[in-house]
N, C-alpha and C positions, 0 to 999 in steps of 0.2 A: 737417574739416567747415568749410564756408564760414561767414561771419558770419551769425548767426541773429538775426532780428528777432522782435518780439512784437506781436501785435494782441489787444486786449481788447474784448469786446463783452458787453453785458447785454441786448441785444434784437437783432432782425433787423438785419443790416448787413454791409457789405463789410469784410473783413480787409485785402484788397488787390485792386486792379482789374487786376493784371498776373499773368502766369504765375508760379507759385511751387511750392516743394516743402515739404511739412509734415513736421516732425521730431517733433512732440509736441503734445498738447493737454491742458491742465489744465481740468477741469470742476469748478465749485463750485456747489452748489445750496442754497437756503434751505429753508424748511419744507415745500414741496410737491414740489420736484424736477420732473422731466419729461423729455420727449424733446428732442433737439437734433441738428442736421445741419450738415455743412460741404459746400457745394455748389460744383461747378466752374463758376462763372459770376460775373457782376457784378450780376445782377438776380434771382437765385433761379429761373432758367429752365433751368439745367443739371442735371447728374446729381449726386446725393448720393454723395460718395466716402468720407466718414467720418461715422458717426452713432452715437448711443448713447442710453441712458436714465440720467439722473442721479437716484440715490436721494435722498430728502428728507434735508436736513441732512448732506450728504456732500461730500467732495472726492476726485477721482480723477485720476491722471495717466496718460495713454496715451502710452507711449514708442514712437515710430515710428522711432527713430534707426537701427535695423538694417534697416528696410525702409520708407524714407520714401515718402510719397504725392505724386505729381506732379499739380498742378492746371494745366491748359493755358490756361485763360482768366482765372481769378481765384479768390479764396476768398470765398464768401458764407456767412455764418452764418444759420441759420434756428433760432430759439428760439421754438417755439409757445407756451410758457408764460412765466411771469415768474419772478423771483427766481433766475435762473441766471446764472453768469458763465463765459464761455469765454475762456481765454488760449491763443492759438495760436502755436506756435514754428515759424517758417518762414524760408526764404531765397527771394530773388527771382531 
């Protein structure tokens, strides 16, 4: 596996603005949890390639190392709610 980088967001924002491959996502949620998406774009205009719902007061690791997901434009996080933290493991 190539050198893996991490990007951490707590609100809407870019993980990377270059093409990348995602190998895993760690999702942590506070008291309310909520929906989250990883979008193939730099400005939230692309397609959601990975998404989920974080249960309140939980942590979940999504292991994609056996079937990594290719983002051809960039990785943009969309966190509609608050008190969620996404850590994305990727290569450029």
